[in-house]
C-alpha positions, 0 to 999 in steps of 0.5 A: 488687172493693171497694164501700163500705157506706154505711150500716154504713160498711165496705168489703166485697168483691163480685162480681156475684152478691153485688151482685144478692143486696144488691139482693134484700135491698132495698139500692140499688147505685150505680157511680160511673164515672171518665168521663161515658158515653152511652147507645147512642143518644147521648141520655143522658149520665150519670157515676153509675148506681143500680140497685134492685130493684123487684120479684121479679126486676124491677130498675130503673136511674136516672141522675145526672151530676155533682150533677143527678138525671136523670129517665131510668130503665130497667128490667130482668129478672133474665135481661137485666141482664147487658147493662148491670149492670157493676160492673168498669166502675166507678170506685167502687161504693157500697151505700147 
């Protein structure tokens, strides 16, 4: 997969593990989706999700829809991220 590094202004090759390593090095990973998505309950509609590390093996996911940052967020530990951290579903991946 390809990701665009917004800080260094380069395109890099990434995979699941390298994205997690980037977050461990204090970078944010953004997944921009082609279509709007909903959470499992149908409560939340978003077209981008933003992942960042907040503590040792603890991660936070925030959401946006269009230009609007949504208030909702979810927490994950390193072991349960695989259920929702899916870079292969993103239209575009950005590293902040």
